[in-house]
N, C-alpha and C positions, 0 to 999 in steps of 0.2 A: 385508909390511909391515905392521902394527898402524896405521890412521888414527885415531890418539887421538882427534882433537878432535871426530871424526866422532863416534867410540864414546860420550865424553860427551853429545853433542847426543841420541844416541837412548836414554840413560838418565835415568831419576828417581833420582836421589839417596833419596828418601822408600822407594821400595821397596825398593831394595838395603840400608836400614839397616834395616828393619823386620825383615827375615831375620835379621838380627842379633840385634836387639832385641825384636823381639815386637811385638806392637800398641801404641802410641804413648799417652801420658797422655792428652793432649790435642794436637787438630787441627784443621784447618779445610781449605779448598780451596787452602790457597796454603801453611801450613806443616805440622810436626808436632812434638813436643815430646818429651825424654826426661831422664829423669838421666843424667848423662854417665859414661860407665862410664870415660873415658880419666882423670878425677882420681877414680873412687869415690866420685861423688856421692852424698850420705844424702838432704841436704833441697834441694826446688825439683826444677826441672825445666829446666835452663841450656842443655841442649843443643836446638838448634834446627835442623831438616831441611825445605831447599828442593825445588824442583824440580833444580835444578842445581848446588847447594852446601848445606854444612851450615857451622854454627857453636858453637862454647859459650860464652856467655856470661857464664859463669861461671869458678872459679879457674882452669883450666887454660886458657883462651882459644884454642883452638886450633879449625882450621875448614879446608877446602878442598872440593876436590870428590871424585868417586866414588874417584877413583882414590888421593886421601891418605886416604881413608877405608880403605880397605883396607889400607894403609901402616902406618895410625896403629894400628886394631884388632886386623888380622889379621898384624902383622908383617912385610908382603910385601915386595918390593923392588918398586919401581916395573916391570922390567919383567914381574916376576912377575903384579902387580896387574892388567897391562894386558892380558896372556896370557888370566887366567881370565875378568876381563870379555868379551874379543872370542870366548873360548870357550864363554861363557855357563855358567859354574860356578855363579856365584852368582844375577845376577840374570837376570830374563828381556829380552833386550834387543828391545823392539818394534821391527818392521821398518814404523814407520810414522814419519811427520814428525816433527821434533823437537818437544819440548813448549814451549811458550812458557817465557820465562823469566818469574818469580817477580814480581808485582807490587810485591808488599813491600817489593821491593828499593829500589824508586823510593819508596814510602810512609816506609820509611827516615828518607830524607835532608830534611834544613830546604830552604828555598826556599833561592835562589842568593842571593850578597852582594848584588847590585843591587836585588832585592827587598826584602832585608831593611833593607839602607838607608834605603829609599823607606817602609818599615813602621814603620821606628822615627822617621821624621821623621810619620808619620801622628800613631802613638802619641803624639810629646812634643807635638804640636798639639794634640790631644786633651784632655792633661793638664793644658795652659796655658786651654784653654778651662774646663774644667770648675770650675778654680780662681776664674774671673772672674765678673763678674757675668751673662754668659750660660748659664754652666752652674749658676745657683743653685738649679733648679727639679731638675736632674739630682741634684745634691746632695742635696737634703733628699729625694728619692727613695732614696737608695742608703742613708742613714742613717735614715729613719723606715720605710721600707717594707719594707728589707733589711735593716736592723737591724746593717749596718755601721761603726764605729766611724771617725773621722780616720783614726787610725793605720793602719786596714787597707786605706782606700783608694789612700793613697798608698802604702803599700806595692805593692798591686796594682799599682800605675802605672794605673788607670781613667781615662776620660777619657770625652769628651762633644763629639760633632761636631753642632752645632744644624741642625738644618732638619726639616722635615715626614717623617712615619713612615714614605713610600711613598719619600722623594727618598733618589737617589744621588749624590757629590760625587766631581769628581776632584780629586785631592790628592795630587801628587808622582809620577803617573804611573799613579797607581792608583784603581780604582771603589770609592769609598768609602759605605757605607749610612748614613744617618742616627742617631744613637741613644748610648747607654752603651757606651763600647771597652771591651773585657777584651781587652788582649795576652795570648800564649802566649808567656811566658819562660822558657829555662834557659837559666842563665850569660848570655852575653853572643850567644846565638842567639834571633832570633823566628822561631816558626815560624807565626804567623798572629795574626788580629785579629779575635774575635769582636764583634759590635754588637749589643746590646738594644735594640731599637725601644721606641718609646713605646707600640706599637698596629699591629693588622693581625693575619690570621690567622697571619702566620709571625713571630714577636718575633725572632726569632736569626738574625742574617746574617754574613755572611763578608766582608772585605775580601781583594777579586780577589788569587790567587794564592798565597794561604797554603796551609798543609800541616800543619793539626792533625789528619786521620783517623789514628787508632794512638797518638796521643801523649799525654800525660799534663799538665793544666794543674796546676801548681804542685809539678812532677817535682821544682823543685830541693829541697823543703819534705821527700824520701824521706831518712830519715837512720836507717844503720845501727843496728838492733838494736830499733828503737823500732816500733811497731805503725802498721799504714797502715791508716787510713779511708778508700775508695774509695768515691764520690758519682759521682752523674750531671749537674749542673751547677757551674759553677762559683761562682757564690753558696754552694751548699752547700758548696764545699770553703773557702770564705772564712771562712764562719762557724763551721765545724766547727775551722778554725785559731785562730779568732780566739777561741773559748770556751776551745779544748784545748791551747794551745799548748808546746809540750814532754813533754804527753802523748802525741800522734798524729801522725802525717804524716800529713793532710789532700790528698788529690788527687782531680780530677773526670777523667771520661771525655770532657765536652761535650755528650756524646748517647746515648741509648741503643742508638742504632743503629752507635756505635762501641764495639760489645763485646769487639773483636779487640786487646788489646792490644799494639800493636808491641814483639817480643823484645829491641828495644835498649834495652827498660827492665828486663829481667826480673832483670840483677842486682841492680839496687835492692830486688829484691823476697825475693832468697833469705835473706838475715838476720835478716826479720820476723819477733818471733813469732809473730805474729796480721794477718791482713788481714780488715779487714771491711768486709764490700759492702752499701752502703745507696742502692740505687735508687730512683728515684719509686714512689709508691704505683699503678700503673699495670699495664698487659699488657705494655707496650712495657719498662718496668724490671723487670717479674718476667724478661722472656726474658732481658735481659739481664744480671741475677743469677744466672740459672740457668748463663748460660754461661761467667761468671766465678767461678762457684765451681769450676770447674775448675782454675783457673790452677794453685793447690797446695793441698796436704793442710793448709795455715794457714787456708784461706777459711773465713770464716762469714758467711750474710749476716743482717743485721737489718733492722728496720723503726723508724720513729719512732712515739712511742707517739700522737702529735696530729699530723694535719695530712698533706699528702701527702710531703713531702720535708723534710731536715733545717732549709733556710730557712723554710719555714711552720710547721713544729714552735719552732723560735728563736721568731717574732711571739707566736705564739698562748701560748707560755709561760714567754718571758723567758730571761734568760741563766743565772741562780742554777736552775732546775730542767733546763736543755741539759747543766750543767755535772754535775749530781747523775747527769744519765742518762750520759754521757759516762765517767765516775766508774767506774759499775758496770760498762759493757760490755769496761773494761779492767783 
């Protein structure tokens, strides 16, 4: 009798599917991506393969394990698929310890509801403080140094936790750095809260327990058929949204180190006529841009005419110049 669970434990879906579809368009240590043959995909690469499962984030929305793949792609019955795998007819089943489950599966999920409730309380408290007398200096910084309008500040839910730039506060059971708070929200889900400190070597910190790596800031801004501008920093995305609202969908990675976008967002990229990647003008930004350029055939790397990033360009050149530059891009 075939031990199905043991068979799947020793099998890497990426090896199996690579035999059928060839070298992946994009891959890293965790997953590979292909055009999905199950719905004859022509644009995008929505079929994502992990070590122990696969899923299409596109039109067909199918997924499963190695056996499910053989059934879906080769039209085999369940028993026939199991027998072929056990006989080694398709993949080489390595007689080693089972591969670890994909870490990206945990990265793809937001924090639990208990954390999210506490994080919302932190975000609301920070917003109230920013609008109060205690937040006046932070508000001036956002308007004068970052160029954000009152509308942009309010829509983004920016806030302020007063205190020394090295200080952390215990709020609602969470460890919170002092500074300007930037909540990462999609719908009713809060993934994390970034904090921009007033000084120090590491200006950006996160409220403990958040999970923004691989996520996208302003992901709700992505609209079908609208060009995407992918930036490095949150303030860059906010300025791009402020200047080009209706013209582009602006989102941010949050850091050049977050150059692998979580596949859960891939469906939002499929219908974009173009994806412009504008990372910071430094080595880390260049490496991130090179990696992200493999995301789709619709990607194009761009650079601001002045300054290190979009926010610096906005401060140097002004709204009208940035708007004219954006109009030329699209």
